[in-house]
C-alpha positions as CSV (number, residue, x, y, z in Angstrom):
1,M,17.8,-6.5,-12.1
2,S,14.3,-5.9,-11.2
3,D,13.7,-2.5,-9.3
4,Y,11.8,-4.8,-6.6
5,D,14.6,-7.1,-5.8
6,P,13.8,-7.8,-2.4
7,E,17.6,-7.8,-1.4
8,S,17.7,-4.3,-3.0
9,L,13.9,-3.6,-1.0
10,A,14.8,-4.3,2.3
11,S,18.5,-2.6,2.4
12,K,17.1,0.5,4.0
13,W,15.4,-0.9,7.0
14,T,17.7,-2.0,9.5
15,V,15.2,-2.0,12.0
16,P,13.1,-5.1,12.7
17,L,9.8,-4.3,10.7
18,H,8.0,-6.2,13.8
19,E,9.5,-3.0,16.1
20,L,8.2,-0.4,13.7
21,L,4.7,-2.1,13.1
22,N,4.4,-2.4,17.3
23,E,4.8,1.1,17.5
24,C,2.1,2.4,15.0
25,Q,-0.3,0.1,16.5
26,S,0.5,1.8,20.0
27,L,0.0,5.0,18.2
28,W,-3.4,4.0,16.7
29,S,-4.2,1.9,19.9
30,A,-4.0,5.1,22.0
31,G,-5.6,7.9,19.6
32,R,-8.1,6.0,17.1
33,P,-11.3,7.3,15.9
34,R,-14.0,6.3,18.0
35,R,-17.4,5.2,17.3
36,S,-20.0,7.3,18.7
37,W,-23.4,8.2,18.0
38,L,-22.2,11.5,16.6
39,S,-20.4,9.6,13.8
40,L,-22.3,10.4,10.6
41,G,-19.9,11.6,8.9
42,Y,-15.8,10.5,7.9
43,P,-14.2,10.8,10.8
44,E,-10.6,11.5,8.8
45,S,-11.1,14.8,6.1
46,D,-9.2,13.2,3.3
47,M,-11.2,10.0,3.0
48,R,-13.8,12.4,0.8
49,L,-10.6,12.3,-1.6
50,D,-10.9,8.1,-2.2
51,S,-13.8,7.6,-4.8
52,M,-12.8,3.9,-5.2
53,T,-13.3,2.2,-2.1
54,P,-16.9,2.0,-0.5
55,S,-18.1,4.1,2.1
56,R,-19.0,2.2,4.2
57,D,-15.5,-0.2,3.9
58,L,-13.7,2.8,4.4
59,K,-15.5,3.9,7.8
60,T,-15.1,0.2,9.0
61,L,-11.3,1.0,8.3
62,M,-11.1,3.5,10.4
63,F,-13.5,2.7,13.4
64,D,-12.4,-1.0,13.5
65,G,-9.7,-1.5,11.3
66,V,-5.9,-2.7,12.6
67,V,-2.9,-2.0,11.7
68,T,-0.7,-4.0,9.6
69,L,2.1,-3.2,7.3
70,G,1.7,-3.6,3.3
71,H,4.1,-2.7,0.4
72,F,3.7,-1.0,-3.0
73,A,3.7,-3.4,-5.6
74,R,2.5,-1.0,-8.6
75,A,0.9,3.0,-8.2
76,F,-0.1,5.6,-11.2
77,F,3.2,6.8,-12.1
78,P,2.1,10.6,-10.6
79,A,2.3,9.1,-6.9
80,Y,6.0,9.2,-7.0
81,I,6.4,12.7,-7.6
82,P,5.1,15.6,-5.8
83,G,1.4,17.3,-6.4
84,R,-2.0,17.9,-5.2
85,H,-4.0,15.0,-7.0
86,T,-5.3,11.6,-5.2
87,H,-3.5,8.8,-7.4
88,Y,-4.3,4.8,-6.9
89,G,-2.3,1.7,-6.6
90,S,-1.6,-1.7,-5.3
91,V,-0.1,-3.2,-2.7
92,V,0.9,-6.4,-1.0
93,Y,0.3,-7.3,2.7
94,S,-0.6,-10.1,5.2
95,D,-3.3,-10.3,7.2
96,D,-0.9,-12.1,9.7
97,T,0.6,-9.5,11.3
98,T,4.2,-11.4,12.0
99,A,4.7,-11.7,8.1
100,A,6.0,-8.6,7.9
101,A,9.5,-9.2,6.8
102,Q,8.0,-11.4,3.8
103,L,6.6,-8.2,2.1
104,F,9.5,-7.4,-0.1
105,D,9.4,-11.0,-1.3
106,L,5.8,-10.5,-2.1
107,A,6.6,-7.8,-3.5
108,W,8.6,-9.2,-6.4
109,R,6.9,-12.4,-7.1
110,V,4.2,-9.8,-8.1
111,N,5.7,-8.1,-10.4
112,E,7.9,-11.0,-11.5
113,L,4.5,-11.8,-13.5
114,R,4.4,-8.4,-14.8
115,R,7.5,-8.6,-16.1
116,D,6.6,-11.7,-18.0
117,S,4.4,-11.1,-20.9
118,G,4.0,-15.0,-21.8
119,P,1.1,-17.0,-20.3
120,P,1.2,-17.2,-16.0
121,P,2.4,-20.3,-14.1
122,M,-0.7,-22.7,-13.5
123,G,-2.5,-20.8,-10.2
124,T,-1.2,-17.8,-11.1
125,E,-3.6,-16.3,-13.6
126,T,-5.8,-14.6,-11.7
127,V,-3.0,-12.5,-9.9
128,A,-1.1,-12.1,-13.7
129,R,-4.1,-10.8,-15.1
130,A,-4.3,-8.5,-12.1
131,I,-1.0,-6.8,-12.1
132,R,-0.5,-6.8,-16.0
133,D,-4.2,-4.6,-16.4
134,D,-3.7,-1.1,-14.5
135,R,-7.2,-0.8,-15.1
136,S,-8.0,-4.1,-13.1
137,D,-10.8,-3.7,-10.7
138,F,-10.9,-5.5,-7.6
139,S,-11.1,-4.8,-4.0
140,R,-7.7,-7.7,-3.1
141,I,-7.1,-10.8,-4.7
142,E,-5.5,-13.9,-2.3
143,M,-2.0,-14.5,-3.3
144,P,-2.5,-18.3,-4.5
145,P,-0.1,-21.2,-3.5
146,A,1.5,-21.6,-6.8
147,L,3.4,-18.1,-6.1
148,G,4.8,-19.8,-3.2
149,V,3.3,-18.3,-0.4
150,G,1.6,-19.0,2.7
151,P,-2.0,-18.4,3.2
152,G,-3.8,-14.7,4.2
153,R,-1.0,-13.0,1.5
154,Y,-3.2,-10.7,-0.8
155,F,-2.6,-8.0,-3.9
156,A,-4.9,-5.4,-3.1
157,N,-5.9,-2.1,-4.9
158,I,-5.3,1.2,-2.9
159,C,-6.3,4.9,-2.8
160,I,-2.9,7.0,-2.6
161,Q,-4.2,10.0,-0.6
162,R,-0.9,12.7,-0.4
163,S,-1.8,13.5,3.0
164,R,-0.8,9.9,5.1
165,L,2.9,10.2,3.4
166,P,5.4,11.9,4.8
167,T,6.9,13.3,1.9
168,A,3.0,13.6,-0.2
169,Y,4.1,11.4,-2.5
170,V,5.7,7.0,-3.0
171,H,8.9,8.0,-1.4
172,S,9.1,4.7,-0.6
173,R,6.8,1.6,-0.4
174,L,6.6,0.2,2.6
175,V,3.6,1.8,4.3
176,P,1.2,0.8,7.1
177,L,-2.2,-0.3,6.4
178,L,-5.7,-0.2,8.1
179,I,-7.1,-3.9,7.2
180,R,-10.1,-5.8,8.9
181,P,-10.7,-9.1,6.9
182,E,-13.7,-10.8,8.3
183,L,-15.1,-6.8,8.2
184,S,-13.9,-5.5,4.9
185,N,-11.6,-7.0,1.6
186,W,-10.5,-3.3,1.2
187,C,-7.6,-1.5,3.0
188,C,-6.4,1.9,3.2
189,L,-3.2,3.8,4.2
190,L,-2.7,4.9,8.2
191,P,-3.3,8.0,8.7
192,L,-0.4,10.1,9.1
193,R,-0.4,11.0,12.6
194,F,-0.1,7.5,13.8
195,W,3.1,6.5,12.1
196,S,5.7,6.1,14.5
197,P,8.6,8.8,14.6
198,R,11.2,5.8,13.2
199,L,9.2,4.6,10.9
200,T,8.6,7.7,9.2
201,E,12.4,9.0,9.9
202,I,13.7,5.5,7.6
203,W,10.9,6.1,4.9
204,R,11.9,9.5,3.9
205,S,15.6,8.6,3.9
206,G,17.7,7.6,1.2
207,D,16.9,7.6,-2.4
208,P,13.1,8.2,-3.8
209,A,11.5,5.0,-5.1
210,Y,12.1,6.0,-8.5
211,A,13.8,9.0,-9.9
212,P,11.5,11.7,-10.5
213,E,12.3,13.5,-13.8
214,P,11.4,11.0,-16.2
215,F,7.7,10.7,-14.4
216,I,7.5,14.9,-14.6
217,Q,8.2,14.6,-17.9
218,Q,5.8,11.9,-18.9
219,C,2.8,14.5,-17.1
220,R,3.8,16.9,-19.6
221,R,4.0,15.1,-22.3
222,F,0.5,13.3,-21.4
223,S,-1.0,16.6,-19.4
224,V,-1.3,14.6,-16.3
225,K,-1.9,16.4,-13.5
226,P,0.1,14.9,-10.6
């Protein structure tokens, strides 16, 4: 069975996802950074850790972003264990915030392209190349109808700031994001203080996304600093 089996991924999320999303959106609306004539630097200190997302887009997301839910489709393996360093990965998300329940299926569909090393189905070539190449460089790719999905579903690269995760590593794959599709093709993790308490509690519960020991051994073997 795929470790992205949609039923398994969704099993612990017994609270309706739209409720958790609404709670995060309310916290963001009440406390989000506001632009002013003093807004010259980054409103969040951990934005400096992101060496991939353009500075202009980071500021757009933090000052003008809207909250949606996303789901990790992959991440550099040290991101799945405790550590100090910033890593990168990719998420799936929809710009339709009412489509949160589809995220588990979207993550599975993308990863099925990765698991199959043969020629991808017609129409999925761009996404298949991106998910199969861990060094692929892009902001986001719209998932094609050939994957059986509607418009506005994306596969996107993202910076994984440990300070924006409740456990400081990817314990669960469902995460709140900031997007602003009409202004930026990039996305970022929602700062942790805007995560709803219920989301945080469920996110921390249960087994981690992957058993940590194999990744700890990989870090030692390849001299990777987590």
